[in-house]
C-alpha positions in Angstrom: -5.1 -86.1 -75.2 -1.4 -87.2 -75.5 -1.3 -86.2 -79.3 -2.7 -82.8 -78.6 -0.3 -82.3 -75.7 2.7 -83.3 -77.8 1.5 -81.0 -80.5 1.2 -78.2 -78.0 4.7 -78.7 -76.6 6.3 -79.0 -80.0 4.7 -75.6 -80.7 6.3 -74.1 -77.8 9.7 -75.7 -77.8 10.5 -76.6 -81.4 8.4 -74.4 -83.6 8.3 -71.6 -81.1 5.0 -70.6 -82.5 2.5 -68.8 -80.3 -0.5 -69.3 -82.7 0.2 -73.0 -83.1 0.3 -73.4 -79.3 -2.9 -71.4 -78.9 -4.6 -73.7 -81.5 -4.3 -76.6 -79.1 -6.1 -74.8 -76.4 -9.7 -74.0 -75.4 -11.2 -70.5 -75.8 -10.5 -69.9 -72.1 -7.1 -71.5 -71.3 -5.3 -71.0 -68.1 -1.6 -71.2 -67.5 0.1 -71.0 -64.1 3.8 -71.6 -63.4 3.1 -72.2 -59.7 6.5 -71.2 -58.0 6.5 -67.7 -59.6 2.9 -67.3 -60.4 3.5 -66.5 -64.1 1.1 -67.4 -66.9 -2.2 -66.2 -68.2 -5.9 -66.5 -68.2 -7.9 -66.5 -71.3 -6.7 -66.5 -74.9 -5.3 -63.0 -74.8 -3.7 -63.5 -71.4 -1.9 -66.7 -72.6 -0.9 -65.1 -75.9 0.7 -62.3 -74.0 2.5 -64.7 -71.7 3.7 -66.9 -74.5 4.7 -64.1 -76.9 6.3 -61.8 -74.4 7.7 -64.0 -71.6 7.9 -67.6 -72.5 8.6 -68.6 -76.1 10.9 -66.0 -77.1 13.2 -66.5 -74.0 13.7 -70.3 -74.3 17.5 -70.9 -74.3 19.0 -72.4 -77.4 20.1 -75.5 -75.5 16.7 -76.2 -73.9 16.1 -79.9 -73.3 13.1 -81.6 -71.8 13.3 -85.3 -70.6 10.2 -87.1 -70.0 10.5 -89.2 -66.9 7.0 -90.4 -66.5 3.4 -89.7 -67.8 0.1 -90.5 -66.2 -3.0 -90.1 -68.4 -6.2 -89.9 -66.7 -9.9 -89.2 -67.8 -9.4 -85.4 -68.4 -5.8 -84.8 -67.6 -2.1 -85.7 -68.2 0.6 -85.4 -65.5 4.1 -85.4 -66.9 7.2 -85.8 -64.6 10.1 -84.1 -66.4 13.6 -82.9 -66.1 14.2 -79.6 -67.8 17.8 -78.8 -68.8 19.2 -75.4 -70.1 21.8 -72.9 -69.8 20.6 -69.7 -68.2 21.9 -67.6 -71.2 18.9 -65.3 -71.5 16.5 -63.4 -69.4 13.7 -65.8 -68.5 11.0 -64.0 -66.6 8.7 -67.0 -66.8 10.9 -68.9 -64.3 13.4 -66.4 -63.0 11.8 -63.0 -62.9 14.2 -60.1 -62.4 17.2 -62.3 -62.8 19.9 -61.5 -65.5 21.5 -64.3 -67.3 24.1 -66.2 -65.2 25.6 -68.5 -67.9 25.1 -71.5 -65.6 23.6 -74.8 -66.6 20.5 -76.0 -64.9 18.9 -79.4 -64.5 15.5 -79.0 -63.0 12.7 -81.5 -61.9 9.4 -80.5 -63.1 5.8 -81.7 -62.9 3.1 -80.6 -65.4 -0.6 -81.1 -64.8 -2.5 -80.5 -68.0 -6.3 -80.6 -68.0 -8.3 -81.0 -71.1 -11.9 -80.1 -72.2 -13.5 -81.1 -75.4 -10.2 -82.5 -76.6 -8.1 -79.3 -76.1 -6.0 -78.0 -73.4 -7.9 -76.1 -70.7 -5.2 -75.5 -68.2 -1.6 -76.1 -67.3 -0.2 -76.1 -63.7 3.6 -76.3 -63.9 5.6 -77.0 -60.7 9.4 -77.1 -59.9 11.5 -76.6 -56.9 12.6 -72.9 -57.1 15.0 -73.4 -54.2 16.9 -76.1 -56.3 16.9 -73.7 -59.3 18.3 -70.7 -57.3 20.9 -73.0 -55.7 22.1 -74.1 -59.2 22.5 -70.4 -60.2 24.3 -69.6 -57.0 21.7 -67.1 -56.1 21.3 -68.8 -52.6 23.7 -71.1 -50.8 22.3 -74.3 -49.7 25.2 -75.1 -47.2 23.1 -74.6 -44.1 19.6 -74.8 -45.6 17.5 -77.9 -46.3 17.7 -77.4 -50.1 19.4 -79.3 -52.9 20.6 -78.2 -56.3 21.1 -80.3 -59.5 21.1 -83.4 -57.4 17.3 -83.4 -57.3 16.9 -83.8 -61.0 19.8 -86.2 -61.2 18.2 -88.5 -58.6 14.9 -88.4 -60.6 16.7 -89.7 -63.7 18.8 -92.2 -61.7 17.1 -93.7 -58.6 20.4 -95.5 -57.6 22.0 -92.2 -56.6 22.4 -91.8 -52.9 19.5 -90.7 -50.7 19.4 -88.8 -47.4 22.7 -86.8 -48.3 20.8 -83.6 -47.5 19.8 -84.8 -44.0 23.4 -86.0 -43.4 24.9 -82.6 -44.6 22.5 -80.5 -42.6 22.3 -82.7 -39.6 19.2 -84.7 -38.9 18.1 -87.5 -36.5 19.5 -90.8 -37.2 
């Protein structure tokens, strides 16, 4: 499973090859980027998503850092930090938002299900509020949301906790 998943992500992020990515998937794959409900169902739906919205719009400085990986009987769960500059339109993560030129560091969880040795589904989760704060599309001053700090805390557990509670005002 791990080898197949790594081949799949290399097809997406390095080779940027839709057909190579699809070759790692079952006949009826399903992808859902949960926060924006972007993805596809079936080979043609996934092909359209990858070919129109995802692979061609990956920023040049795209970087993914694996924080942890859990391998189960039929699935892999990856905890990641995704770094990029919002230099292109990215409908798969920011539909309707023009490039801001801002750098993003985003905590992401990918849950990948396998059937018969191939990828059957991907559920991708991230904190959309953290992303919008980093792009100055919402202000987190009086809201219980954080920006880049969430990804940085994931990479460095020694960073302070509870700053959001203290900033917004919470019980002590």
